[in-house]
VOBA-1610 file (N, C-alpha, C; in pm, whole numbers, padded with zeros to 5 digits, always signed):
BEGIN
Met-02911-00273+01621Met-02837-00391+01586Met-02710-00395+01672Thr-02670-00514+01713Thr-02549-00528+01793Thr-02427-00539+01702Gln-02310-00517+01759Gln-02187-00532+01683Gln-02168-00677+01639Asp-02205-00772+01725Asp-02194-00914+01689Asp-02281-00947+01568Lys-02401-00893+01563Lys-02490-00915+01449Lys-02430-00852+01322Ala-02373-00732+01337Ala-02310-00666+01223Ala-02194-00749+01170Ile-02113-00804+01258Ile-02000-00887+01216Ile-02050-01012+01145Glu-02157-01069+01194Glu-02218-01186+01129Glu-02260-01152+00986Ile-02319-01035+00967Ile-02360-00991+00834Ile-02238-00966+00746Leu-02134-00904+00803Leu-02012-00878+00728Leu-01947-01007+00679Lys-01961-01114+00753Lys-01902-01242+00716Lys-01976-01310+00601Ser-02092-01260+00565Ser-02167-01318+00453Ser-02100-01281+00321Asp-02154-01330+00212Asp-02098-01301+00079Asp-02151-01170+00021Arg-02228-01098+00098Arg-02292-00977+00048Arg-02203-00853+00063Asn-02229-00755-00024Asn-02172-00622-00004Asn-02247-00559+00113Val-02177-00479+00193Val-02239-00425+00314Val-02206-00277+00329Phe-02308-00200+00369Phe-02290-00060+00410Phe-02305-00058+00561Leu-02196-00032+00631Leu-02195-00027+00777Leu-02201+00119+00818Thr-02309+00156+00885Thr-02326+00295+00922Thr-02371+00306+01067Gly-02360+00424+01119Gly-02402+00451+01256Gly-02347+00586+01299Gln-02402+00636+01403Gln-02356+00765+01455Gln-02215+00753+01510Pro-02146+00866+01528Pro-02014+00861+01589Pro-02020+00791+01725Gly-01921+00707+01750Gly-01914+00639+01879Gly-01993+00511+01889Thr-02054+00465+01778Thr-02135+00343+01785Thr-02055+00215+01760Gly-01928+00230+01727Gly-01842+00113+01712Gly-01818+00068+01569Lys-01831+00159+01473Lys-01806+00122+01334Lys-01662+00075+01316Thr-01568+00149+01373Thr-01427+00113+01359Thr-01397-00018+01432Tyr-01450-00035+01551Tyr-01431-00160+01626Tyr-01486-00277+01546Thr-01603-00262+01492Thr-01667-00369+01415Thr-01586-00399+01290Thr-01541-00297+01220Thr-01460-00316+01100Thr-01329-00386+01135Asn-01265-00345+01243Asn-01139-00408+01285Asn-01160-00554+01323Ser-01269-00584+01391Ser-01299-00722+01428Ser-01322-00807+01303Phe-01394-00751+01206Phe-01417-00822+01080Phe-01285-00843+01005Thr-01201-00740+01003Thr-01071-00751+00937Thr-00988-00861+01002Asp-00987-00868+01134Asp-00915-00974+01204Asp-00968-01111+01163Trp-01101-01124+01152Trp-01161-01250+01110Trp-01117-01287+00968Leu-01116-01187+00878Leu-01071-01214+00741Leu-00928-01265+00741Leu-00841-01197+00813Leu-00700-01237+00817Leu-00684-01377+00876Asp-00760-01407+00979Asp-00755-01541+01039Asp-00802-01649+00943Asn-00881-01609+00842Asn-00937-01703+00746Asn-00872-01692+00607Gly-00754-01632+00603Gly-00675-01631+00479Gly-00710-01526+00377Asp-00792-01430+00411Asp-00829-01322+00317Asp-00761-01194+00365Ile-00675-01140+00281Ile-00610-01014+00315Ile-00690-00903+00247Pro-00771-00830+00324Pro-00856-00728+00263Pro-00776-00604+00223Ala-00828-00534+00124Ala-00774-00402+00090Ala-00849-00303+00178Ile-00777-00234+00263Ile-00839-00139+00355Ile-00806+00001+00306Thr-00911+00076+00273Thr-00893+00208+00214Thr-00983+00310+00283Ala-00957+00435+00252Ala-01040+00544+00303Ala-01031+00659+00204Ser-01112+00760+00229Ser-01123+00872+00136Ser-01003+00965+00140Thr-00943+00983+00255Thr-00831+01076+00272Thr-00715+01007+00341Gly-00599+01070+00334Gly-00480+01014+00399Gly-00497+01000+00548Ile-00555+01099+00613Ile-00574+01094+00759Ile-00669+00980+00795Ala-00779+00969+00722Ala-00874+00861+00749Ala-00809+00726+00723Ala-00725+00716+00620Ala-00657+00590+00590Ala-00561+00550+00702Val-00491+00646+00757Val-00401+00619+00870Val-00480+00564+00987His-00597+00620+01013His-00678+00577+01126His-00728+00432+01113Val-00744+00384+00990Val-00790+00246+00970Val-00677+00152+00930Gly-00555+00204+00930Gly-00441+00120+00896Gly-00438+00079+00751Gly-00482+00169+00664Gly-00487+00137+00522Gly-00423+00244+00437Gln-00478+00264+00319Gln-00430+00364+00226Gln-00551+00430+00161Thr-00527+00538+00089Thr-00639+00604+00023Thr-00691+00513-00089Leu-00818+00530-00122Leu-00876+00455-00232Leu-00804+00487-00362His-00765+00612-00380His-00690+00652-00499His-00559+00574-00509Ala-00485+00566-00399Ala-00356+00495-00400Ala-00376+00347-00428Trp-00475+00286-00366Trp-00500+00144-00388Trp-00528+00116-00535Ala-00609+00201-00597Ala-00649+00181-00736Ala-00545+00232-00836Gly-00447+00308-00788Gly-00344+00360-00877Gly-00393+00474-00964Ile-00490+00550-00915Ile-00545+00661-00993Ile-00515+00793-00927Arg-00525+00900-01006Arg-00501+01034-00952Arg-00631+01109-00929Gly-00710+01120-01031Gly-00835+01194-01020Gly-00952+01101-01002Asp-01072+01160-01003Asp-01190+01075-00988Asp-01299+01107-01088Asp-01262+01179-01194Asp-01365+01219-01290Asp-01396+01109-01390Ser-01296+01055-01455Ser-01316+00949-01552Ser-01180+00893-01591Leu-01183+00778-01655Leu-01061+00717-01707Leu-01080+00690-01854Ser-00986+00739-01934Ser-00988+00705-02076Ser-00931+00563-02089Asp-00947+00505-02207Asp-00889+00372-02231Asp-00738+00378-02215Glu-00679+00488-02257Glu-00534+00505-02242Glu-00494+00508-02094Asp-00570+00583-02013Asp-00545+00587-01868Asp-00557+00447-01808Met-00662+00377-01846Met-00687+00243-01795Met-00571+00150-01828Asn-00527+00153-01953Asn-00416+00068-01995Asn-00287+00103-01921Gln-00265+00232-01899Gln-00144+00275-01830Gln-00145+00226-01684Ile-00257+00240-01617Ile-00268+00195-01478Ile-00249+00044-01470Leu-00317-00029-01557Leu-00314-00174-01550Leu-00187-00234-01609Ser-00105-00153-01676Ser+00024-00203-01723Ser+00125-00209-01608Asn+00091-00145-01497Asn+00174-00155-01376Asn+00139-00287-01308Asp+00233-00382-01313Asp+00206-00516-01258Asp+00168-00510-01111Tyr+00229-00421-01035Tyr+00201-00412-00892Tyr+00054-00373-00869Thr+00008-00272-00942Thr-00131-00226-00928Thr-00228-00333-00977Arg-00201-00389-01093Arg-00290-00492-01148Arg-00299-00610-01052Asn-00187-00658-01000Asn-00188-00772-00908Asn-00260-00739-00779Arg-00243-00616-00730Arg-00311-00575-00606Arg-00463-00583-00626Ile-00510-00534-00739Ile-00654-00538-00766Ile-00700-00682-00787Cys-00625-00758-00866Cys-00667-00894-00901Cys-00670-00987-00780Arg-00585-00967-00682Arg-00585-01057-00566Arg-00680-01011-00455Thr-00746-00897-00475Thr-00838-00846-00374Thr-00973-00916-00383His-01013-00975-00272His-01144-01038-00262His-01240-00948-00184Thr-01185-00871-00089Thr-01267-00783-00005Thr-01205-00644-00004Leu-01283-00544-00042Leu-01239-00405-00041Leu-01320-00330+00064Ile-01249-00274+00161Ile-01313-00195+00266Ile-01285-00048+00237Ile-01391+00034+00234Ile-01376+00178+00212Ile-01437+00249+00331Asp-01353+00317+00409Asp-01400+00392+00526Asp-01425+00537+00485Glu-01507+00604+00564Glu-01546+00743+00536Glu-01608+00755+00398Ile-01700+00665+00368Ile-01763+00658+00236Ile-01837+00786+00201Ser-01880+00862+00301Ser-01955+00985+00272Ser-01867+01089+00201Met-01737+01072+00205Met-01646+01166+00139Met-01600+01117+00002Ile-01654+01005-00044Ile-01619+00949-00175Ile-01727+00987-00275Ser-01685+01045-00386Ser-01784+01084-00488Ser-01832+00963-00567Asp-01948+00978-00626Asp-02000+00871-00712Asp-01910+00851-00833Lys-01848+00957-00880Lys-01757+00945-00994Lys-01638+00857-00960Leu-01582+00877-00841Leu-01468+00795-00799Leu-01509+00648-00787Leu-01624+00622-00729Leu-01670+00484-00717Leu-01687+00420-00854Asn-01740+00495-00950Asn-01757+00442-01085Asn-01623+00414-01151Val-01526+00504-01132Val-01393+00485-01190Val-01328+00360-01131Val-01333+00345-01000Val-01272+00229-00935Val-01344+00101-00977Ser-01475+00105-00986Ser-01549-00013-01029Ser-01507-00054-01170Lys-01501+00041-01260Lys-01462+00011-01398Lys-01321-00047-01404Leu-01230+00011-01329Leu-01092-00036-01326Leu-01085-00181-01276Cys-01159-00210-01171Cys-01161-00347-01116Cys-01223-00444-01214Met-01329-00403-01283Met-01394-00490-01381Met-01296-00528-01492Val-01221-00430-01541Val-01126-00457-01649Val-01010-00542-01597Ala-00956-00507-01481Ala-00841-00580-01426Ala-00874-00726-01401Lys-00993-00751-01348Lys-01032-00887-01312Lys-01103-00962-01426Gly-01133-00890-01535Gly-01205-00953-01646Gly-01341-01004-01603Asn-01408-00926-01518Asn-01536-00965-01460Asn-01631-00847-01475Ala-01744-00868-01540Ala-01838-00759-01570Ala-01924-00716-01451Arg-01916-00788-01339Arg-01994-00747-01222Arg-01934-00620-01162Pro-02013-00539-01092Pro-01958-00419-01029Pro-01835-00452-00945Phe-01736-00367-00956Phe-01607-00383-00887Phe-01541-00517-00921Gly-01573-00570-01038Gly-01511-00694-01082Gly-01542-00812-00992Gly-01652-00803-00918Gly-01691-00911-00828Gly-01627-00902-00690Ile-01551-00798-00665Ile-01490-00780-00532Ile-01601-00752-00431Lys-01593-00816-00315Lys-01688-00788-00207Lys-01655-00650-00151Leu-01756-00566-00142Leu-01738-00428-00101Leu-01799-00405+00037Ile-01719-00351+00126Ile-01765-00310+00259Ile-01741-00161+00268Val-01848-00084+00275Val-01834+00061+00288Val-01880+00102+00427Val-01804+00192+00485Val-01827+00230+00624Val-01835+00382+00632Gly-01932+00432+00706Gly-01938+00575+00724Gly-02073+00622+00774Asp-02083+00753+00780Asp-02202+00819+00832Asp-02231+00938+00743Phe-02338+00930+00667Phe-02371+01038+00573Phe-02417+01165+00642Tyr-02431+01163+00772Tyr-02463+01286+00846Tyr-02337+01360+00886Gln-02220+01304+00853Gln-02095+01371+00887Gln-02051+01458+00770Leu-01955+01415+00693Leu-01898+01500+00588Leu-01940+01455+00449Pro-01972+01551+00363Pro-02006+01517+00223Pro-01878+01493+00142Pro-01890+01442+00019Pro-01772+01427-00065Pro-01700+01560-00080Val-01566+01551-00093Val-01487+01672-00109Val-01533+01748-00231Lys-01561+01677-00340Lys-01621+01739-00460Lys-01712+01638-00523Gly-01826+01683-00566Gly-01918+01592-00633Gly-02015+01526-00539
//
């Protein structure tokens, strides 16, 4: 598949898993898509699994974006505490597109926690509260740090 075709798919309303071997242009394609989003009035949340990976994509860690510390589970009390922070709640509620780089290092538990948090914040029962999800990575590289 060409990068142009991948960008065309990214522009659709679908959730997308963008993968490829190192050097195939995943970052270039993601950056081009991000530029297109910005040109069209959508400010995406750009995240990654670790601080170093987040710096490389010009974003923040998924944990920081979601306002969470761990990735095991959230009690109702934890959920209420996170969402009582207006800054965090507003950040989640205004997000239409969430980009997660280095997805191979994100545990399923963390994805479930973030999805649940987004569902509650947005009052939407669809996964991730209906946020369009773009995950980028290569499962032949690094596994999740834990889990």
